[in-house]
N, CA, C and O of each residue as an XYZ file, in Angstrom:
412
protein
N       0.794     -1.081      0.241
C       0.276     -0.212      0.190
C       1.038      1.150      0.110
O       2.092      1.297      0.728
N       0.474      2.186     -0.688
C       1.158      3.664     -0.906
C       0.345      4.479     -0.163
O      -0.866      4.267     -0.110
N       0.848      5.352      0.395
C       0.204      6.483      1.057
C       0.651      7.831      0.302
O       1.807      8.082     -0.038
N      -0.403      8.605      0.113
C      -0.265     10.094     -0.703
C      -1.055     11.066      0.157
O      -2.013     10.780      0.875
N      -0.585     12.088     -0.002
C      -1.330     13.272      0.585
C      -0.976     14.542     -0.271
O       0.147     14.997     -0.490
N      -2.446     15.105     -0.796
C      -1.960     16.394     -1.660
C      -3.009     17.791     -0.950
O      -3.791     17.811      0.001
N      -2.578     18.820     -1.905
C      -3.086     20.007     -1.116
C      -3.918     20.760     -2.285
O      -3.302     20.891     -3.343
N      -5.075     21.207     -2.239
C      -5.902     21.809     -3.291
C      -6.497     22.844     -2.785
O      -6.185     23.215     -1.653
N      -7.503     23.532     -3.549
C      -8.271     24.850     -2.724
C      -9.250     24.959     -3.461
O      -9.193     25.028     -4.689
N     -10.311     24.988     -2.746
C     -12.046     25.437     -2.969
C     -12.022     26.980     -2.752
O     -11.230     27.629     -2.070
N     -13.006     27.382     -3.442
C     -13.429     28.445     -3.555
C     -14.035     29.155     -2.189
O     -15.101     28.632     -1.863
N     -13.741     29.889     -1.589
C     -14.095     30.097     -0.078
C     -15.966     30.404     -0.094
O     -16.648     30.074      0.876
N     -16.375     30.845     -0.923
C     -17.862     30.466     -1.197
C     -18.480     29.114     -1.691
O     -19.684     28.872     -1.778
N     -17.414     28.252     -2.009
C     -18.115     27.023     -2.506
C     -17.889     26.029     -1.503
O     -18.096     24.940     -2.040
N     -17.545     25.868     -0.232
C     -17.288     25.021      0.864
C     -18.584     24.108      0.736
O     -18.637     22.882      0.649
N     -19.254     24.715      0.745
C     -21.297     23.671      0.781
C     -21.332     22.958     -0.471
O     -21.877     21.859     -0.576
N     -20.713     23.609     -1.505
C     -21.102     23.169     -2.901
C     -20.124     22.155     -3.116
O     -20.430     21.147     -3.752
N     -19.030     22.309     -2.675
C     -17.840     21.369     -2.777
C     -18.419     19.885     -2.009
O     -18.457     18.789     -2.568
N     -18.779     20.131     -0.814
C     -19.105     18.936      0.107
C     -20.431     18.223     -0.829
O     -20.580     17.026     -1.076
N     -21.209     19.237     -1.196
C     -22.849     18.369     -1.756
C     -22.010     17.406     -2.705
O     -22.134     16.189     -2.568
N     -20.987     18.047     -3.859
C     -20.947     17.105     -4.967
C     -20.197     15.982     -4.539
O     -20.400     14.937     -5.157
N     -19.332     15.972     -3.568
C     -18.754     14.869     -3.385
C     -19.694     13.903     -2.332
O     -19.555     12.681     -2.295
N     -20.641     14.621     -1.511
C     -21.726     13.567     -1.265
C     -22.594     12.764     -1.961
O     -23.376     11.883     -1.602
N     -22.226     13.368     -3.320
C     -23.371     12.841     -4.230
C     -22.370     12.030     -5.559
O     -22.757     11.921     -6.723
N     -21.003     11.517     -5.013
C     -20.496     11.369     -5.916
C     -20.811     10.006     -6.925
O     -21.278      8.922     -6.575
N     -20.389     10.450     -8.304
C     -21.037      9.780     -9.397
C     -20.912      7.976     -8.689
O     -20.205      7.964     -7.682
N     -21.302      7.009     -8.957
C     -21.053      5.946     -8.827
C     -20.032      5.279     -9.996
O     -19.244      4.377     -9.712
N     -20.135      5.750    -11.108
C     -18.905      5.606    -12.093
C     -17.493      6.099    -11.746
O     -16.471      5.488    -12.059
N     -17.522      7.159    -11.129
C     -16.132      7.695    -10.720
C     -15.737      6.747     -9.326
O     -14.589      6.329     -9.180
N     -16.588      6.522     -8.543
C     -16.271      5.712     -7.425
C     -15.760      4.385     -7.979
O     -14.791      3.895     -7.399
N     -16.328      3.675     -9.120
C     -15.818      2.248     -9.593
C     -14.384      2.885    -10.132
O     -13.413      2.553     -9.451
N     -14.142      3.679    -11.164
C     -13.002      4.161    -12.003
C     -11.877      4.359    -10.603
O     -10.755      3.878    -10.758
N     -12.178      5.030     -9.322
C     -11.077      4.889     -8.634
C     -10.761      3.765     -8.032
O      -9.550      3.586     -7.903
N     -11.415      3.000     -7.648
C     -11.389      1.389     -6.983
C     -10.505      0.572     -8.168
O      -9.613     -0.254     -7.974
N     -11.101      1.126     -9.625
C     -10.374      0.319    -10.385
C      -9.055      0.585    -10.696
O      -8.308     -0.200    -11.279
N      -8.761      1.718    -10.300
C      -7.318      2.120    -10.548
C      -6.693      2.182     -9.232
O      -6.087      3.205     -8.916
N      -6.795      0.977     -8.259
C      -6.284      0.609     -6.986
C      -6.154      1.988     -5.715
O      -5.310      2.298     -4.874
N      -7.370      2.488     -6.113
C      -7.367      3.432     -4.828
C      -8.294      2.388     -3.518
O      -9.397      1.861     -3.669
N      -7.487      2.351     -2.399
C      -7.889      1.550     -1.256
C      -8.992      2.411     -0.220
O     -10.028      2.065      0.347
N      -8.171      3.794     -0.281
C      -9.106      4.658      0.729
C      -8.836      6.127     -0.023
O      -7.783      6.244     -0.649
N      -9.613      7.061      0.020
C      -9.516      8.250     -0.516
C     -10.469      9.267      0.519
O     -11.688      9.115      0.601
N      -9.840     10.153      1.168
C     -10.495     11.031      2.303
C      -9.992     12.659      1.947
O      -8.793     12.935      1.915
N     -10.790     13.430      1.753
C     -10.700     15.103      1.703
C     -11.045     15.760      3.002
O     -12.147     15.577      3.520
N     -10.064     16.573      3.578
C     -10.508     17.447      4.765
C     -10.490     18.977      4.049
O      -9.824     19.451      3.129
N     -11.364     19.422      4.770
C     -11.530     21.044      4.404
C     -10.982     22.059      5.866
O     -11.629     22.011      6.912
N      -9.877     22.832      5.744
C      -9.418     23.756      6.283
C     -10.392     24.916      6.505
O      -9.713     25.940      6.448
N     -11.329     25.140      6.672
C     -12.578     26.435      6.422
C     -12.060     27.582      6.444
O     -12.457     28.479      5.700
N     -10.987     27.746      7.396
C     -10.583     29.014      7.373
C      -9.553     29.793      6.062
O      -9.417     30.968      5.721
N      -9.022     28.652      5.628
C      -8.495     29.001      4.332
C      -8.771     28.229      3.140
O      -7.871     28.002      2.331
N      -9.724     27.891      3.007
C     -10.351     27.043      2.092
C      -9.321     25.828      1.509
O      -9.609     25.121      0.543
N      -8.359     25.750      2.102
C      -7.356     24.538      1.598
C      -7.980     23.118      1.936
O      -8.423     22.775      3.032
N      -7.919     22.281      0.652
C      -8.452     20.916      0.967
C      -7.098     20.405      0.973
O      -6.153     20.796      0.289
N      -7.143     19.103      2.188
C      -6.132     18.011      2.416
C      -6.669     16.732      1.706
O      -7.766     16.300      2.061
N      -6.067     16.188      0.863
C      -6.762     14.897      0.460
C      -5.543     13.992      0.767
O      -4.363     14.334      0.688
N      -6.114     12.557      1.199
C      -5.352     11.541      1.636
C      -5.987     10.454      1.271
O      -7.189     10.232      1.419
N      -4.824      9.454      0.572
C      -5.011      8.545     -0.442
C      -4.287      7.243      0.233
O      -3.307      7.399      0.961
N      -4.720      6.204      0.005
C      -4.050      4.693      0.121
C      -4.384      3.999     -1.313
O      -5.545      3.792     -1.666
N      -3.418      3.710     -1.986
C      -3.427      3.197     -3.293
C      -2.665      2.186     -3.391
O      -1.798      2.086     -2.523
N      -2.726      1.310     -4.275
C      -1.998     -0.050     -4.509
C      -0.766      0.008     -5.380
O       0.155     -0.796     -5.237
N      -0.758      1.263     -6.564
C       0.502      1.305     -7.294
C       0.220      2.339     -7.949
O      -0.803      2.572     -8.593
N       1.402      3.166     -7.745
C       1.687      4.799     -8.729
C       1.255      4.847    -10.061
O       0.426      5.642    -10.504
N       1.917      3.865    -10.763
C       1.520      3.556    -12.150
C      -0.042      3.721    -12.566
O      -0.560      4.423    -13.436
N      -0.536      2.925    -11.739
C      -1.870      2.248    -12.373
C      -2.657      3.608    -11.988
O      -3.383      4.143    -12.826
N      -2.509      4.085    -10.849
C      -3.272      5.511    -10.130
C      -2.995      6.627    -11.085
O      -3.828      7.522    -11.235
N      -1.632      6.613    -11.871
C      -1.268      7.711    -12.771
C      -2.606      7.834    -13.682
O      -3.050      8.956    -13.926
N      -3.140      6.860    -14.101
C      -3.781      6.239    -15.317
C      -4.923      6.906    -15.101
O      -5.507      7.091    -16.169
N      -5.632      7.455    -13.945
C      -6.855      8.003    -13.679
C      -7.175      9.327    -14.346
O      -8.283      9.826    -14.541
N      -5.847      9.839    -14.687
C      -5.935     11.369    -15.045
C      -6.523     11.023    -16.432
O      -7.265     11.909    -16.854
N      -6.405     10.161    -17.088
C      -6.645      9.738    -18.628
C      -8.019      9.015    -19.060
O      -8.385      8.687    -20.189
N      -8.668      8.866    -17.818
C     -10.079      8.425    -18.123
C     -11.122      9.140    -18.534
O     -11.014     10.279    -18.081
N     -12.142      9.003    -19.218
C     -13.091      9.816    -19.836
C     -13.893     10.349    -18.249
O     -13.755     11.529    -17.926
N     -14.599      9.523    -17.456
C     -15.101     10.086    -16.185
C     -14.221     11.047    -15.384
O     -14.629     12.045    -14.790
N     -12.767     10.546    -15.456
C     -12.160     11.492    -14.424
C     -12.236     13.126    -15.237
O     -12.499     14.141    -14.592
N     -12.027     13.137    -16.355
C     -12.095     14.285    -17.308
C     -13.386     14.744    -17.438
O     -13.443     15.919    -17.800
N     -14.407     14.213    -17.266
C     -15.727     14.904    -17.214
C     -15.869     15.400    -15.456
O     -16.492     16.450    -15.304
N     -15.305     14.678    -14.068
C     -15.474     15.129    -13.260
C     -14.275     16.450    -12.634
O     -14.340     17.043    -11.557
N     -13.343     16.594    -13.625
C     -12.766     17.932    -13.742
C     -13.356     19.025    -14.083
O     -13.292     20.113    -13.510
N     -14.081     18.672    -15.255
C     -14.993     19.758    -15.905
C     -16.186     20.133    -14.936
O     -16.676     21.244    -15.135
N     -16.617     19.524    -14.122
C     -17.861     19.242    -13.246
C     -17.438     20.260    -11.926
O     -18.169     21.059    -11.341
N     -16.141     19.973    -11.696
C     -15.728     20.800    -10.513
C     -15.056     22.112    -10.511
O     -15.078     22.887     -9.555
N     -14.271     22.383    -11.981
C     -13.185     23.672    -12.377
C     -14.401     24.821    -12.026
O     -13.843     25.839    -12.436
N     -15.506     25.187    -11.598
C     -16.054     26.195    -11.143
C     -16.523     26.525     -9.533
O     -17.307     27.306     -8.993
N     -15.620     25.517     -9.115
C     -15.607     25.845     -7.587
C     -14.479     25.916     -6.845
O     -14.295     26.310     -5.693
N     -13.487     25.320     -7.963
C     -11.895     25.221     -6.965
C     -11.006     25.894     -7.958
O     -11.353     26.330     -9.055
N      -9.555     25.927     -7.313
C      -8.637     26.482     -8.496
C      -8.108     25.121     -9.112
O      -7.832     24.069     -8.535
N      -8.049     25.451    -10.453
C      -7.622     24.276    -11.510
C      -6.691     24.694    -12.634
O      -6.383     25.885    -12.613
N      -6.184     23.957    -13.607
C      -5.195     24.037    -14.021
C      -6.133     24.433    -15.644
O      -7.361     24.485    -15.704
N      -5.358     24.629    -16.616
C      -6.032     25.128    -18.027
C      -7.127     23.608    -18.461
O      -8.104     23.705    -19.203
N      -6.684     22.332    -17.823
C      -7.040     21.479    -18.791
C      -8.474     21.150    -17.305
O      -9.224     20.183    -17.168
N      -8.400     21.828    -16.851
C      -9.478     21.845    -15.530
C      -8.980     20.631    -14.437
O      -9.707     20.245    -13.522
N      -8.013     20.255    -14.619
C      -7.691     19.145    -13.306
C      -7.311     20.215    -12.052
O      -6.684     21.260    -12.228
N      -7.797     19.758    -10.811
C      -7.511     20.443     -9.861
C      -5.518     20.782     -9.741
O      -4.580     20.046    -10.046
N      -5.540     22.185     -9.175
C      -4.597     22.284     -8.820
C      -3.719     21.704     -7.370
O      -3.973     22.111     -6.236
N      -2.890     20.905     -7.627
C      -2.468     19.838     -6.466
C      -1.314     19.909     -6.441
O      -0.559     19.808     -7.408
N      -0.950     20.148     -4.999
C       0.461     19.999     -4.571
C       0.732     18.356     -3.535
O       0.236     18.092     -2.439
N       1.538     17.624     -4.256
C       1.912     16.495     -3.431
C       2.810     17.081     -2.071
O       3.870     17.705     -2.013
N       2.052     16.676     -1.221
C       2.782     16.252      0.653
C       3.490     15.520      0.581
O       3.306     14.497     -0.079
N       4.634     15.790      1.278
C       5.835     14.853      1.646
C       5.753     14.260      2.966
O       5.717     14.979      3.964
N       5.719     12.927      3.041
C       5.578     12.755      4.364
C       6.536     12.845      5.461
O       7.650     12.425      5.150
N       6.415     13.288      6.699
C       7.534     13.793      7.802
C       7.052     13.115      9.079
O       7.821     13.323     10.018
N       6.246     12.542      9.305
C       5.872     11.737     10.600
C       4.804     10.490     10.284
O       3.905     10.578      9.447
N       5.040      9.437     11.020
C       3.780      8.241     11.053
C       3.932      7.483     12.415
O       5.066      7.337     12.873
N       3.004      7.066     12.984
C       2.789      6.357     14.347
C       2.352      5.288     14.011
O       2.060      4.446     14.861
């Protein structure tokens, strides 16, 4: 199992909408994530800064990287583009975080 953490940002007036969209995650999106080796995936919000912290446990880095090429993932990026900071291809601006401690 590989542990990953990323930082993203949601617009300050879109916190509730971000949560709603994830509460209603498309079944085909969930299936794709699992098919690409996601064991678990959690996202936390710092309400004061609008920073999102994503924590993932995956099976394989190469397999996980293929999620970006799937049509369902591209659709999800398009869907989320209006409520968070994104790149020109609508993927979220995400910064990988480095592990420094684990108990």
